[in-house]
C-alpha positions in Angstrom: -0.1 0.0 0.0 2.9 2.3 0.9 4.5 1.7 -2.5 1.2 2.5 -4.2 0.8 5.8 -2.4 4.4 6.6 -3.0 4.1 6.2 -6.7 1.0 8.4 -6.8 2.8 11.2 -4.8 6.1 11.1 -6.6 6.5 14.0 -8.9 3.6 16.0 -7.8 5.7 18.5 -5.7 9.4 18.9 -5.0 9.0 18.7 -1.3 7.7 15.1 -1.5 10.8 14.0 -3.5 13.0 13.7 -0.4 11.6 10.0 0.0 8.3 8.9 1.1 9.7 7.6 4.3 10.1 11.3 5.5 6.4 11.7 5.1 5.7 8.9 7.7 8.7 9.3 10.0 7.0 11.5 12.8 4.6 8.6 13.7 4.7 9.9 17.4 3.6 13.5 16.1 0.8 11.7 14.1 -0.4 9.7 17.1 -0.3 12.9 19.4 -2.4 14.9 16.9 -4.9 12.0 16.7 -5.2 11.8 20.5 -5.6 15.5 20.7 -8.3 15.7 18.2 -10.1 12.7 19.6 -10.1 14.1 23.1 -11.4 17.5 21.9 -14.4 15.8 20.1 -15.1 13.5 23.2 -15.0 16.6 25.5 -17.3 18.5 23.2 -19.8 15.7 23.4 -19.7 15.3 27.0 -19.4 18.8 28.3 -21.8 20.7 26.0 -25.3 20.6 24.5 -24.3 22.4 21.4 -25.2 19.3 19.3 -24.9 21.3 15.9 -21.3 22.2 16.6 -20.6 18.7 17.8 -22.1 17.2 14.8 -20.2 19.7 12.5 -16.9 18.7 14.1 -17.5 15.0 13.6 -18.4 15.7 10.0 -15.3 17.7 9.6 -13.2 14.9 10.8 -14.9 12.3 8.6 -14.6 14.6 5.5 -11.0 15.4 6.4 -10.2 11.7 6.0 -12.2 11.1 3.0 -10.9 14.0 1.1 -7.3 13.2 2.2 -7.8 9.7 0.6 -9.3 11.2 -2.5 -6.4 13.6 -2.9 -3.8 10.9 -2.5 -5.2 8.0 -4.4 -7.5 9.6 -7.1 -5.6 12.7 -8.3 -3.6 12.4 -11.4 -1.9 15.8 -12.0 -1.0 18.8 -9.7 -2.4 22.2 -10.0 -0.5 24.8 -11.9 1.8 25.7 -8.9 5.3 26.5 -10.3 6.6 28.0 -7.0 5.7 25.2 -4.7 8.9 23.9 -3.0 11.0 26.9 -3.5 12.7 28.4 -0.6 12.1 32.0 0.1 15.6 32.9 -1.2 14.9 31.0 -4.5 11.5 32.7 -4.8 13.0 36.2 -4.4 15.8 35.4 -6.9 13.3 34.2 -9.3 11.5 37.5 -9.2 14.8 39.6 -9.4 15.0 40.4 -5.6 17.8 39.4 -3.4 17.1 38.1 0.3 19.9 38.5 2.8 19.8 36.7 6.0 21.1 38.2 9.2 21.0 36.9 12.8 20.4 38.6 16.2 20.8 37.0 19.5 18.2 37.8 22.3 19.1 38.4 26.0 17.8 34.9 26.8 20.0 33.2 24.1 17.5 32.6 21.1 19.2 33.1 17.7 16.8 34.9 15.3 16.9 35.2 11.6 16.0 38.5 9.9 15.4 38.6 6.1 16.3 41.7 4.2 14.7 42.2 0.8 16.4 44.2 -1.9 15.4 45.0 -5.5 18.4 43.9 -7.6 18.6 46.8 -9.8 18.4 49.2 -6.9 20.6 47.2 -4.5 23.4 49.7 -4.5 21.3 52.9 -4.3 20.7 54.8 -1.1 17.6 53.3 0.6 14.7 55.0 2.3 14.3 54.4 5.9 13.9 50.8 7.1 10.4 49.2 7.4 10.3 46.2 9.8 7.7 43.4 9.5 6.5 41.0 12.3 4.4 38.0 11.5 1.5 36.5 13.3 0.9 33.2 15.1 2.5 30.2 13.4 3.7 32.7 10.6 7.1 33.7 9.4 8.8 36.3 7.2 7.4 34.4 4.2 3.9 35.7 4.9 4.8 39.1 3.6 6.4 37.9 0.3 4.3 35.0 -0.7 2.1 37.2 -2.9 5.0 37.8 -5.2 5.8 41.1 -7.0 2.8 43.5 -7.0 0.9 41.5 -4.4 3.3 40.8 -1.4 3.5 43.9 0.8 7.2 43.5 1.4 7.9 43.5 -2.3 5.7 46.5 -2.9 7.6 48.6 -0.4 11.0 47.3 -1.6 10.0 48.5 -5.1 9.4 52.0 -3.6 12.9 52.0 -2.3 12.3 51.2 1.4 14.9 49.1 3.2 12.7 46.0 4.1 13.4 43.9 7.0 11.3 40.7 7.9 11.4 39.4 11.4 11.1 35.7 12.6 10.1 34.8 16.2 11.8 32.2 18.2 10.8 28.7 17.3 9.5 29.3 13.8 11.1 27.7 10.7 13.9 30.3 10.5 14.7 30.9 14.2 15.1 27.4 15.8 18.5 27.9 17.3 19.7 28.8 20.7 23.1 29.4 22.3 22.6 26.4 24.7 19.2 24.6 23.9 18.1 22.3 20.9 14.6 22.9 19.6 14.1 19.1 18.9 15.5 17.9 22.1 15.0 20.5 24.9 11.5 21.3 26.3 13.1 24.4 27.8 13.5 25.8 24.3 9.7 26.0 24.1 9.1 27.6 27.4 7.8 30.9 26.0 4.5 32.6 25.0 4.0 35.7 23.0 5.0 37.7 26.1 8.7 36.7 25.6 8.5 37.4 21.8 7.4 41.0 22.7 9.9 41.5 25.5 13.0 39.9 23.9 12.6 39.0 20.1 11.1 42.1 18.8 13.3 44.6 20.7 16.4 42.6 19.7 15.5 42.6 16.0 14.5 46.4 16.1 17.8 47.2 17.7 19.7 45.2 15.1 17.9 47.1 12.2 18.6 50.4 13.6 22.2 49.7 14.3 22.7 48.2 10.8 20.9 50.9 8.9 22.0 53.8 11.1 18.5 55.3 11.2 17.2 56.3 14.6 13.7 55.1 13.9 11.9 52.6 11.7 8.4 51.9 10.4 6.8 48.9 11.9 4.3 46.6 10.2 2.7 43.8 12.3 0.1 41.2 11.4 -2.2 39.7 14.0 0.0 38.5 16.8 2.5 40.9 15.4 0.3 43.7 16.5 -0.5 42.4 20.0 3.3 41.9 20.6 3.9 45.5 19.4 1.6 46.8 22.2 3.3 44.7 24.8 6.7 45.9 23.8 5.8 49.5 23.7 3.8 49.4 27.0 6.3 47.2 29.0 9.4 48.8 27.4 8.1 52.4 26.6 11.6 53.5 25.7 10.9 51.7 22.3 8.2 54.2 21.4 11.1 56.6 20.5 12.4 54.0 17.9 9.1 53.7 16.0 8.3 56.3 13.3 4.8 54.9 12.7 3.3 51.5 13.4 0.8 49.8 10.9 -1.0 47.0 12.5 -3.0 44.5 10.3 -5.9 42.5 11.9 -4.9 43.8 15.3 -5.8 41.4 18.2 -5.8 41.9 21.9 -7.9 39.0 23.1 -9.8 36.3 21.3 -12.7 36.7 23.8 -16.0 35.5 22.3 -14.5 35.1 18.8 -15.8 32.7 16.1 -12.6 30.9 15.1 -13.2 27.1 15.6 -9.6 26.3 16.5 -9.6 28.4 19.6 -13.2 27.5 20.3 -12.3 23.9 20.4 -9.3 24.3 22.4 -11.1 26.5 24.9 -13.8 23.9 25.2 -11.4 21.0 26.0 -8.4 22.9 27.6 -9.1 21.2 31.0 -7.8 17.9 29.2 -5.6 19.4 26.5 -3.2 21.3 28.8 -2.3 18.3 30.9 -2.2 16.0 28.0 0.3 18.4 26.2 2.6 17.9 29.3 2.2 14.2 29.5 3.0 13.6 25.9 5.8 16.3 26.0 4.1 18.3 23.2 5.8 21.7 23.1 5.3 22.9 19.6 2.5 22.9 17.1 2.1 23.2 13.4 5.9 22.7 12.6 6.3 23.0 8.8 7.6 19.4 8.6 5.1 17.7 10.8 3.1 14.9 9.1 -0.3 16.7 9.7 1.0 19.9 8.1 2.2 18.0 5.1 -1.1 16.4 4.7 -2.9 19.8 5.0 -0.7 21.2 2.2 -1.3 18.2 0.0 -5.2 18.5 0.5 -5.0 22.2 -0.2 -2.6 22.4 -3.2 -2.8 18.7 -4.3 -4.1 17.4 -7.5 -7.8 17.0 -6.9 -10.2 19.8 -7.1 -12.8 18.5 -4.6 -10.0 18.3 -2.0 -9.0 21.9 -2.9 -12.6 23.1 -2.4 -12.8 21.3 0.9 -9.6 23.0 2.0 -10.8 26.5 1.3 -14.5 26.1 2.5 -13.7 24.2 5.6 -10.1 24.3 6.7 -9.4 27.9 5.3 -12.6 29.4 6.6 -13.0 27.8 10.1 -9.4 27.4 11.0 -7.2 29.8 9.0 -9.6 32.7 8.8 -10.1 33.0 5.1 -13.1 34.3 3.3 -14.2 31.7 0.7 -15.1 34.1 -2.1 -11.8 36.1 -2.5 -8.9 33.7 -1.8 -6.1 34.4 -4.3 -5.6 30.9 -5.8 -2.5 32.2 -7.7 -0.6 32.6 -4.6 -2.3 29.9 -2.4 0.2 27.1 -3.3 3.3 29.1 -2.5 1.7 30.4 0.7 1.1 26.9 1.9 4.7 26.0 1.1 5.7 28.6 3.8 2.8 28.4 6.1 2.3 27.4 8.8 5.9 27.7 10.3 5.4 26.5 13.8 4.8 28.0 17.3 5.0 27.1 21.0 2.2 25.4 22.8 2.4 28.2 25.3 1.6 30.8 22.7 -1.7 29.0 22.0 -2.3 28.6 25.7 -1.8 32.4 26.2 -4.4 33.0 23.5 -6.8 30.6 25.0 -6.4 32.2 28.5 -7.3 35.6 26.9 -10.3 34.0 25.2 -11.6 32.8 28.5 -10.9 35.9 30.6 -11.3 38.6 28.0 -8.2 40.3 29.5 -5.2 41.6 27.8 -2.7 40.3 30.4 0.5 38.3 31.1 0.6 34.7 31.1 -1.5 32.9 33.7 0.8 30.6 35.8 -2.1 29.8 38.1 -0.7 28.8 41.5 2.6 30.3 40.6 1.1 33.8 40.1 1.8 35.0 43.6 5.5 34.1 43.5 5.9 35.5 40.0 3.7 38.6 39.9 3.1 39.1 43.8 -0.6 38.9 42.8 -3.0 35.9 42.5 -3.8 37.2 38.9 -1.6 38.0 36.0 -1.1 41.8 35.4 -2.8 43.6 32.6 -0.8 45.3 29.9 -1.0 49.1 30.2 -1.5 50.1 26.6 -1.8 53.8 27.4 2.0 53.7 27.5 2.1 52.8 23.8 2.7 56.4 22.5 4.2 56.1 19.1 1.9 56.9 16.1 -0.1 53.9 15.2 -2.6 53.0 12.4 -4.9 50.0 12.7 -6.5 48.2 9.7 -9.2 45.9 10.7 -12.4 44.3 9.5 -15.8 43.4 10.9 -15.7 40.1 9.1 -12.4 39.1 11.0 -13.4 36.0 13.0 -10.5 36.3 15.4 -11.3 39.8 16.5 -13.7 40.9 19.0 -14.9 44.4 17.7 -16.2 45.6 21.0 -12.9 44.7 22.7 -10.9 46.4 19.9 -12.9 49.6 20.2 -12.5 49.5 24.0 -8.8 49.2 23.6 -8.5 52.0 21.0 -9.9 54.4 23.7 -6.8 53.7 25.8 -4.1 54.1 23.0 -3.1 57.9 23.0 -1.8 58.2 19.5 -4.1 56.4 17.1 -3.6 58.4 13.8 -5.7 56.1 11.5 -8.5 53.6 12.2 -9.2 52.0 8.9 -12.2 49.6 8.8 -12.1 47.5 5.6 -15.2 48.3 3.5 -16.1 44.6 3.1 -17.8 42.8 6.0 -16.8 39.4 4.6 -13.0 40.3 4.7 -11.6 37.8 7.2 -8.3 37.5 9.2 -6.3 35.5 6.7 -7.5 37.8 3.9 -5.0 40.5 5.0 -2.3 38.2 3.6 -4.0 36.2 0.8 -7.1 38.0 -0.7 -7.5 39.2 -4.2 -8.9 42.5 -2.6 -6.2 43.1 -0.2 -4.3 45.7 -2.3 -7.4 47.9 -2.9 -8.8 47.3 0.6 -5.6 47.6 2.8 -2.2 47.9 1.2 -2.4 50.8 -0.9 -3.7 53.0 2.0 -0.9 51.6 4.3 1.8 52.4 1.6 0.4 55.9 1.2 0.6 56.5 4.9 4.2 55.2 5.2 5.1 57.5 2.2 3.5 60.4 4.1 5.4 59.8 7.2 8.6 59.4 5.2 8.1 62.8 3.6 7.7 64.4 7.1 11.3 63.2 7.9 
């Protein structure tokens, strides 16, 4: 049977060519994911009376298996996806850009990769001020280039002469190194939530960019978690407000309280069982790019069978990735899923789940350790009134990962909001800020104009 499946898969995509055994190596990960999903469903049945949701979860699971089988065994030729399997460096080279990789070491020992984008024909010209990008949960620097020239926001700003730098948080595909710890061996490597990313990673990368470019300030662009970590950094380390010329925050999140996203709804529902099971089975990382479950997800979404592709967009894409089903840019979807997801720590997810339950924008809840850590039984709230640098926010009512009321409440506390841009499309969802056919007209052109305006102000 394995030989038959291997024969079907060979030649579809470059990243399957490394031998089919690689596809089945992480058996332990596969078993863990299966146990996790099974317990979530069982808990949903036993703890709630939301039978319609439970039924939809069961149908989702059955459909997932069914369409996976179809995609692997029935499909005969791949979609037109010429960029699938390319590294981001090769992708940039193909489109006449260069991508330089630099590293920065955080105070607590993580070795982070920064990617610097240059247009080849302008590579030796004097650059405009730097623009620093920070991705969202399970994302990477690739999120901002996957659209390619004319679509990817990083490329569009590089074309205008800006010095574009793309950050990568600890633990993702490009930042899996530490001066002492091994990502694949040491659980201590993964002992971080988005708080540490805000307190160590982003300040370290900002300082690196400023020292390298000799500019005193930079423009910040953050997506989703990249907006949340921006507010944590500028409130907990207010000296960094002076290093920000203007911040542009896409799909800004503070808490997932009462949001519609199924992934976090499921986790919140079953967290009493999930969190201890994560510890028992030593699961510290989720959605690593090379995990079996992630490989299968990519194959369903960009594999050879149109039914499986449709299922991917209308179920996985909508309910778990936050995509609107009508405006997905199918031209860039295959390469996007070559790069995404890029991994995150379990504690990042747990931190979001805590916020979803409490509704508070606060530090990580260590439960019985809070008193010792915080001198308080509850984790302290972040004081976003200390975030004083100019900030523009781009959001949508259709974003299923944002609680609009919580967002509006937060906006009242932020002292220097220069733009509140509500996307004029109530179907525009969270992932559409990266992969929608409408994102240029709805968001990017306005964002670029604002960056130009602040550049002219010197």
